[in-house]
A tleap script that builds the chain and sets N, CA, C and O, in Angstrom:
source leaprc.protein.ff14SB
mol = sequence {
  NMET LYS VAL GLU GLU ASN TRP GLN ARG ILE
  GLU ALA THR ARG ILE VAL ASN ARG TRP ILE
  ARG GLU GLY GLU ALA ALA ALA LEU LYS GLY
  ASP PHE GLY PRO ASP TRP LEU VAL GLN LEU
  GLY GLY THR LEU ILE GLU ARG GLY LYS MET
  GLY ALA GLU THR CYS ARG MET ARG LEU ALA
  HIE ILE ALA ASP ASP ALA ARG PRO GLU ARG
  ASP ALA GLU ARG ALA TRP LEU VAL GLU ARG
  ILE GLU GLN GLU LEU ARG CGLN
}
set mol.1.N position { -23.299 37.373 -2.211 }
set mol.1.CA position { -23.765 36.158 -2.857 }
set mol.1.C position { -25.045 35.694 -2.149 }
set mol.1.O position { -25.137 35.717 -0.921 }
set mol.2.N position { -25.996 35.286 -2.926 }
set mol.2.CA position { -27.245 34.786 -2.362 }
set mol.2.C position { -27.014 33.445 -1.660 }
set mol.2.O position { -26.114 32.682 -2.013 }
set mol.3.N position { -27.845 33.188 -0.670 }
set mol.3.CA position { -27.718 31.940 0.088 }
set mol.3.C position { -27.857 30.730 -0.837 }
set mol.3.O position { -27.084 29.778 -0.729 }
set mol.4.N position { -28.840 30.762 -1.748 }
set mol.4.CA position { -29.065 29.633 -2.661 }
set mol.4.C position { -27.845 29.380 -3.554 }
set mol.4.O position { -27.465 28.230 -3.773 }
set mol.5.N position { -27.233 30.451 -4.069 }
set mol.5.CA position { -26.042 30.295 -4.910 }
set mol.5.C position { -24.899 29.679 -4.100 }
set mol.5.O position { -24.163 28.830 -4.602 }
set mol.6.N position { -24.757 30.109 -2.856 }
set mol.6.CA position { -23.715 29.574 -1.997 }
set mol.6.C position { -23.917 28.075 -1.774 }
set mol.6.O position { -22.956 27.309 -1.851 }
set mol.7.N position { -25.152 27.645 -1.498 }
set mol.7.CA position { -25.437 26.219 -1.294 }
set mol.7.C position { -25.169 25.426 -2.565 }
set mol.7.O position { -24.652 24.310 -2.504 }
set mol.8.N position { -25.515 25.994 -3.715 }
set mol.8.CA position { -25.259 25.301 -4.987 }
set mol.8.C position { -23.764 25.122 -5.199 }
set mol.8.O position { -23.317 24.066 -5.646 }
set mol.9.N position { -22.993 26.152 -4.879 }
set mol.9.CA position { -21.537 26.062 -5.029 }
set mol.9.C position { -20.976 24.991 -4.093 }
set mol.9.O position { -20.127 24.197 -4.501 }
set mol.10.N position { -21.436 24.963 -2.859 }
set mol.10.CA position { -20.971 23.953 -1.893 }
set mol.10.C position { -21.326 22.550 -2.379 }
set mol.10.O position { -20.495 21.643 -2.326 }
set mol.11.N position { -22.556 22.372 -2.849 }
set mol.11.CA position { -22.984 21.053 -3.331 }
set mol.11.C position { -22.175 20.622 -4.547 }
set mol.11.O position { -21.758 19.467 -4.631 }
set mol.12.N position { -21.950 21.525 -5.483 }
set mol.12.CA position { -21.159 21.202 -6.675 }
set mol.12.C position { -19.738 20.812 -6.276 }
set mol.12.O position { -19.172 19.873 -6.837 }
set mol.13.N position { -19.167 21.518 -5.325 }
set mol.13.CA position { -17.815 21.204 -4.853 }
set mol.13.C position { -17.772 19.817 -4.221 }
set mol.13.O position { -16.840 19.050 -4.461 }
set mol.14.N position { -18.779 19.499 -3.416 }
set mol.14.CA position { -18.840 18.159 -2.801 }
set mol.14.C position { -18.902 17.064 -3.859 }
set mol.14.O position { -18.205 16.054 -3.766 }
set mol.15.N position { -19.744 17.278 -4.862 }
set mol.15.CA position { -19.907 16.269 -5.916 }
set mol.15.C position { -18.597 16.079 -6.673 }
set mol.15.O position { -18.164 14.948 -6.892 }
set mol.16.N position { -17.968 17.177 -7.071 }
set mol.16.CA position { -16.717 17.084 -7.824 }
set mol.16.C position { -15.635 16.429 -6.971 }
set mol.16.O position { -14.870 15.602 -7.467 }
set mol.17.N position { -15.567 16.791 -5.699 }
set mol.17.CA position { -14.569 16.166 -4.817 }
set mol.17.C position { -14.795 14.664 -4.691 }
set mol.17.O position { -13.834 13.896 -4.638 }
set mol.18.N position { -16.062 14.235 -4.641 }
set mol.18.CA position { -16.354 12.803 -4.577 }
set mol.18.C position { -15.852 12.111 -5.843 }
set mol.18.O position { -15.236 11.047 -5.780 }
set mol.19.N position { -16.126 12.735 -6.998 }
set mol.19.CA position { -15.660 12.119 -8.249 }
set mol.19.C position { -14.140 12.052 -8.307 }
set mol.19.O position { -13.577 11.086 -8.823 }
set mol.20.N position { -13.479 13.073 -7.782 }
set mol.20.CA position { -12.017 13.064 -7.776 }
set mol.20.C position { -11.512 11.929 -6.889 }
set mol.20.O position { -10.586 11.212 -7.267 }
set mol.21.N position { -12.120 11.762 -5.702 }
set mol.21.CA position { -11.721 10.648 -4.818 }
set mol.21.C position { -11.930 9.308 -5.520 }
set mol.21.O position { -11.075 8.425 -5.448 }
set mol.22.N position { -13.071 9.158 -6.200 }
set mol.22.CA position { -13.330 7.908 -6.926 }
set mol.22.C position { -12.293 7.718 -8.028 }
set mol.22.O position { -11.837 6.603 -8.281 }
set mol.23.N position { -11.932 8.806 -8.671 }
set mol.23.CA position { -10.914 8.733 -9.723 }
set mol.23.C position { -9.557 8.353 -9.181 }
set mol.23.O position { -8.821 7.592 -9.810 }
set mol.24.N position { -9.215 8.886 -7.999 }
set mol.24.CA position { -7.946 8.529 -7.376 }
set mol.24.C position { -7.919 7.035 -7.062 }
set mol.24.O position { -6.914 6.364 -7.295 }
set mol.25.N position { -9.024 6.522 -6.533 }
set mol.25.CA position { -9.101 5.093 -6.221 }
set mol.25.C position { -8.985 4.263 -7.495 }
set mol.25.O position { -8.302 3.239 -7.515 }
set mol.26.N position { -9.656 4.707 -8.559 }
set mol.26.CA position { -9.588 3.990 -9.833 }
set mol.26.C position { -8.167 4.017 -10.389 }
set mol.26.O position { -7.681 3.013 -10.909 }
set mol.27.N position { -7.506 5.162 -10.280 }
set mol.27.CA position { -6.142 5.284 -10.796 }
set mol.27.C position { -5.191 4.361 -10.040 }
set mol.27.O position { -4.301 3.756 -10.637 }
set mol.28.N position { -5.380 4.256 -8.729 }
set mol.28.CA position { -4.517 3.377 -7.945 }
set mol.28.C position { -4.690 1.915 -8.342 }
set mol.28.O position { -3.744 1.130 -8.274 }
set mol.29.N position { -5.898 1.556 -8.756 }
set mol.29.CA position { -6.151 0.186 -9.210 }
set mol.29.C position { -5.746 0.003 -10.671 }
set mol.29.O position { -5.800 -1.108 -11.199 }
set mol.30.N position { -5.340 1.096 -11.327 }
set mol.30.CA position { -4.973 1.025 -12.734 }
set mol.30.C position { -6.175 1.107 -13.653 }
set mol.30.O position { -6.050 0.882 -14.857 }
set mol.31.N position { -7.339 1.426 -13.102 }
set mol.31.CA position { -8.565 1.498 -13.895 }
set mol.31.C position { -8.866 2.956 -14.217 }
set mol.31.O position { -9.823 3.539 -13.707 }
set mol.32.N position { -8.031 3.527 -15.069 }
set mol.32.CA position { -8.130 4.943 -15.425 }
set mol.32.C position { -8.560 5.025 -16.885 }
set mol.32.O position { -7.957 5.726 -17.697 }
set mol.33.N position { -9.614 4.290 -17.187 }
set mol.33.CA position { -10.027 4.115 -18.578 }
set mol.33.C position { -10.867 5.241 -19.137 }
set mol.33.O position { -11.244 6.161 -18.411 }
set mol.34.N position { -11.164 5.176 -20.435 }
set mol.34.CA position { -11.883 6.248 -21.129 }
set mol.34.C position { -13.293 6.493 -20.596 }
set mol.34.O position { -13.759 7.632 -20.609 }
set mol.35.N position { -13.977 5.462 -20.131 }
set mol.35.CA position { -15.335 5.679 -19.625 }
set mol.35.C position { -15.336 6.621 -18.435 }
set mol.35.O position { -16.161 7.531 -18.346 }
set mol.36.N position { -14.403 6.395 -17.522 }
set mol.36.CA position { -14.316 7.276 -16.362 }
set mol.36.C position { -13.930 8.693 -16.783 }
set mol.36.O position { -14.472 9.669 -16.263 }
set mol.37.N position { -12.999 8.803 -17.721 }
set mol.37.CA position { -12.558 10.120 -18.175 }
set mol.37.C position { -13.689 10.879 -18.852 }
set mol.37.O position { -13.861 12.076 -18.622 }
set mol.38.N position { -14.455 10.192 -19.680 }
set mol.38.CA position { -15.585 10.832 -20.355 }
set mol.38.C position { -16.614 11.299 -19.334 }
set mol.38.O position { -17.143 12.405 -19.443 }
set mol.39.N position { -16.897 10.461 -18.348 }
set mol.39.CA position { -17.873 10.826 -17.316 }
set mol.39.C position { -17.399 12.056 -16.545 }
set mol.39.O position { -18.166 12.999 -16.350 }
set mol.40.N position { -16.156 12.050 -16.113 }
set mol.40.CA position { -15.647 13.172 -15.337 }
set mol.40.C position { -15.562 14.434 -16.184 }
set mol.40.O position { -15.973 15.508 -15.743 }
set mol.41.N position { -15.034 14.311 -17.395 }
set mol.41.CA position { -14.948 15.479 -18.275 }
set mol.41.C position { -16.317 16.070 -18.547 }
set mol.41.O position { -16.486 17.288 -18.504 }
set mol.42.N position { -17.298 15.222 -18.827 }
set mol.42.CA position { -18.655 15.690 -19.077 }
set mol.42.C position { -19.268 16.352 -17.863 }
set mol.42.O position { -19.993 17.340 -17.985 }
set mol.43.N position { -18.984 15.821 -16.710 }
set mol.43.CA position { -19.526 16.391 -15.477 }
set mol.43.C position { -18.936 17.762 -15.206 }
set mol.43.O position { -19.656 18.681 -14.816 }
set mol.44.N position { -17.643 17.910 -15.408 }
set mol.44.CA position { -17.019 19.218 -15.206 }
set mol.44.C position { -17.629 20.249 -16.152 }
set mol.44.O position { -17.876 21.392 -15.767 }
set mol.45.N position { -17.864 19.836 -17.377 }
set mol.45.CA position { -18.468 20.740 -18.349 }
set mol.45.C position { -19.888 21.094 -17.924 }
set mol.45.O position { -20.292 22.256 -17.986 }
set mol.46.N position { -20.636 20.094 -17.494 }
set mol.46.CA position { -22.016 20.297 -17.060 }
set mol.46.C position { -22.085 21.251 -15.871 }
set mol.46.O position { -22.995 22.077 -15.794 }
set mol.47.N position { -21.144 21.148 -14.954 }
set mol.47.CA position { -21.125 21.991 -13.759 }
set mol.47.C position { -20.577 23.385 -14.049 }
set mol.47.O position { -20.608 24.255 -13.179 }
set mol.48.N position { -20.081 23.601 -15.251 }
set mol.48.CA position { -19.482 24.894 -15.558 }
set mol.48.C position { -18.049 24.941 -15.078 }
set mol.48.O position { -17.428 23.908 -14.825 }
set mol.49.N position { -17.539 26.127 -14.958 }
set mol.49.CA position { -16.133 26.303 -14.611 }
set mol.49.C position { -15.890 26.288 -13.110 }
set mol.49.O position { -14.745 26.374 -12.667 }
set mol.50.N position { -16.946 26.180 -12.330 }
set mol.50.CA position { -16.805 26.206 -10.873 }
set mol.50.C position { -15.875 25.093 -10.403 }
set mol.50.O position { -16.182 23.909 -10.535 }
set mol.51.N position { -14.752 25.492 -9.862 }
set mol.51.CA position { -13.807 24.509 -9.353 }
set mol.51.C position { -12.993 23.798 -10.422 }
set mol.51.O position { -12.235 22.880 -10.109 }
set mol.52.N position { -13.133 24.202 -11.672 }
set mol.52.CA position { -12.452 23.485 -12.755 }
set mol.52.C position { -10.936 23.580 -12.650 }
set mol.52.O position { -10.239 22.606 -12.936 }
set mol.53.N position { -10.414 24.735 -12.245 }
set mol.53.CA position { -8.963 24.890 -12.129 }
set mol.53.C position { -8.417 23.968 -11.031 }
set mol.53.O position { -7.383 23.325 -11.208 }
set mol.54.N position { -9.110 23.913 -9.920 }
set mol.54.CA position { -8.706 23.022 -8.841 }
set mol.54.C position { -8.769 21.571 -9.310 }
set mol.54.O position { -7.867 20.778 -9.041 }
set mol.55.N position { -9.856 21.236 -10.021 }
set mol.55.CA position { -9.999 19.873 -10.538 }
set mol.55.C position { -8.873 19.540 -11.500 }
set mol.55.O position { -8.343 18.430 -11.471 }
set mol.56.N position { -8.500 20.492 -12.357 }
set mol.56.CA position { -7.429 20.256 -13.319 }
set mol.56.C position { -6.122 19.944 -12.590 }
set mol.56.O position { -5.394 19.028 -12.972 }
set mol.57.N position { -5.832 20.708 -11.542 }
set mol.57.CA position { -4.597 20.478 -10.797 }
set mol.57.C position { -4.627 19.123 -10.088 }
set mol.57.O position { -3.641 18.386 -10.102 }
set mol.58.N position { -5.763 18.803 -9.471 }
set mol.58.CA position { -5.887 17.512 -8.776 }
set mol.58.C position { -5.768 16.360 -9.770 }
set mol.58.O position { -5.101 15.361 -9.499 }
set mol.59.N position { -6.422 16.508 -10.923 }
set mol.59.CA position { -6.375 15.438 -11.920 }
set mol.59.C position { -4.981 15.295 -12.512 }
set mol.59.O position { -4.553 14.191 -12.847 }
set mol.60.N position { -4.277 16.413 -12.640 }
set mol.60.CA position { -2.897 16.331 -13.118 }
set mol.60.C position { -2.056 15.532 -12.128 }
set mol.60.O position { -1.194 14.747 -12.525 }
set mol.61.N position { -2.310 15.737 -10.845 }
set mol.61.CA position { -1.595 14.971 -9.812 }
set mol.61.C position { -1.930 13.481 -9.925 }
set mol.61.O position { -1.046 12.628 -9.851 }
set mol.62.N position { -3.224 13.183 -10.105 }
set mol.62.CA position { -3.637 11.792 -10.292 }
set mol.62.C position { -2.947 11.206 -11.518 }
set mol.62.O position { -2.441 10.084 -11.491 }
set mol.63.N position { -2.941 11.986 -12.584 }
set mol.63.CA position { -2.351 11.518 -13.841 }
set mol.63.C position { -0.862 11.201 -13.664 }
set mol.63.O position { -0.357 10.240 -14.244 }
set mol.64.N position { -0.166 12.007 -12.864 }
set mol.64.CA position { 1.258 11.757 -12.629 }
set mol.64.C position { 1.487 10.408 -11.946 }
set mol.64.O position { 2.514 9.762 -12.153 }
set mol.65.N position { 0.503 9.990 -11.120 }
set mol.65.CA position { 0.643 8.738 -10.391 }
set mol.65.C position { 0.150 7.520 -11.184 }
set mol.65.O position { 0.396 6.378 -10.796 }
set mol.66.N position { -0.535 7.771 -12.274 }
set mol.66.CA position { -1.126 6.666 -13.041 }
set mol.66.C position { -0.048 5.966 -13.879 }
set mol.66.O position { 1.073 6.452 -14.029 }
set mol.67.N position { -0.430 4.825 -14.408 }
set mol.67.CA position { 0.516 4.026 -15.183 }
set mol.67.C position { 0.807 4.671 -16.546 }
set mol.67.O position { -0.066 5.328 -17.112 }
set mol.68.N position { 2.012 4.491 -17.070 }
set mol.68.CA position { 2.424 5.132 -18.329 }
set mol.68.C position { 1.556 4.756 -19.531 }
set mol.68.O position { 1.417 5.552 -20.460 }
set mol.69.N position { 0.977 3.568 -19.526 }
set mol.69.CA position { 0.169 3.176 -20.688 }
set mol.69.C position { -1.129 3.972 -20.808 }
set mol.69.O position { -1.878 3.801 -21.770 }
set mol.70.N position { -1.392 4.830 -19.843 }
set mol.70.CA position { -2.609 5.661 -19.867 }
set mol.70.C position { -2.338 7.073 -20.395 }
set mol.70.O position { -3.176 7.959 -20.228 }
set mol.71.N position { -1.191 7.295 -21.024 }
set mol.71.CA position { -0.806 8.635 -21.473 }
set mol.71.C position { -1.856 9.309 -22.352 }
set mol.71.O position { -2.161 10.483 -22.146 }
set mol.72.N position { -2.409 8.597 -23.319 }
set mol.72.CA position { -3.381 9.195 -24.244 }
set mol.72.C position { -4.638 9.640 -23.499 }
set mol.72.O position { -5.184 10.706 -23.787 }
set mol.73.N position { -5.095 8.842 -22.557 }
set mol.73.CA position { -6.293 9.187 -21.802 }
set mol.73.C position { -6.057 10.404 -20.915 }
set mol.73.O position { -6.914 11.283 -20.817 }
set mol.74.N position { -4.887 10.453 -20.266 }
set mol.74.CA position { -4.571 11.612 -19.421 }
set mol.74.C position { -4.468 12.868 -20.268 }
set mol.74.O position { -4.989 13.918 -19.890 }
set mol.75.N position { -3.806 12.769 -21.402 }
set mol.75.CA position { -3.657 13.936 -22.275 }
set mol.75.C position { -5.018 14.445 -22.735 }
set mol.75.O position { -5.257 15.652 -22.777 }
set mol.76.N position { -5.915 13.508 -23.083 }
set mol.76.CA position { -7.264 13.905 -23.517 }
set mol.76.C position { -7.987 14.640 -22.406 }
set mol.76.O position { -8.619 15.667 -22.653 }
set mol.77.N position { -7.905 14.126 -21.174 }
set mol.77.CA position { -8.607 14.736 -20.043 }
set mol.77.C position { -8.070 16.135 -19.759 }
set mol.77.O position { -8.850 17.073 -19.597 }
set mol.78.N position { -6.765 16.285 -19.697 }
set mol.78.CA position { -6.176 17.590 -19.415 }
set mol.78.C position { -6.565 18.584 -20.506 }
set mol.78.O position { -6.903 19.728 -20.203 }
set mol.79.N position { -6.522 18.168 -21.758 }
set mol.79.CA position { -6.901 19.056 -22.866 }
set mol.79.C position { -8.364 19.466 -22.755 }
set mol.79.O position { -8.705 20.630 -22.965 }
set mol.80.N position { -9.216 18.521 -22.428 }
set mol.80.CA position { -10.654 18.816 -22.322 }
set mol.80.C position { -10.929 19.838 -21.224 }
set mol.80.O position { -11.719 20.760 -21.426 }
set mol.81.N position { -10.296 19.690 -20.076 }
set mol.81.CA position { -10.506 20.626 -18.975 }
set mol.81.C position { -9.907 21.991 -19.313 }
set mol.81.O position { -10.531 23.020 -19.054 }
set mol.82.N position { -8.713 22.008 -19.885 }
set mol.82.CA position { -8.100 23.284 -20.254 }
set mol.82.C position { -8.938 24.009 -21.309 }
set mol.82.O position { -9.034 25.236 -21.290 }
set mol.83.N position { -9.537 23.264 -22.216 }
set mol.83.CA position { -10.420 23.853 -23.219 }
set mol.83.C position { -11.598 24.546 -22.547 }
set mol.83.O position { -11.983 25.646 -22.944 }
set mol.84.N position { -12.169 23.909 -21.534 }
set mol.84.CA position { -13.281 24.517 -20.800 }
set mol.84.C position { -12.838 25.788 -20.080 }
set mol.84.O position { -13.589 26.762 -20.021 }
set mol.85.N position { -11.638 25.783 -19.540 }
set mol.85.CA position { -11.149 26.965 -18.831 }
set mol.85.C position { -10.944 28.147 -19.771 }
set mol.85.O position { -11.113 29.296 -19.362 }
set mol.86.N position { -10.583 27.883 -21.024 }
set mol.86.CA position { -10.368 28.959 -21.997 }
set mol.86.C position { -11.667 29.610 -22.446 }
set mol.86.O position { -11.654 30.753 -22.904 }
set mol.87.N position { -12.784 28.909 -22.324 }
set mol.87.CA position { -14.062 29.453 -22.803 }
set mol.87.C position { -14.622 30.494 -21.876 }
set mol.87.O position { -15.690 31.046 -22.139 }
savepdb mol mol.pdb
quit
């Protein structure tokens, strides 16, 4: 792997991990709304599949801890990420 590709992968991982941490904090406050989901889903798509499986698992964990009234939003997010993984 080229050095530049390796740095890009590391940077993308850092960015996605930051968004996941922000999402965890939002979920704990009960602020797991559609705007955040759209932003995160779009970012994962923009970054490609790099780390998408890990993100899906982490987000599923977040979703399990979120409030029940957020079921539709969690389902949309999981479907969107799984759709990207199938491509």
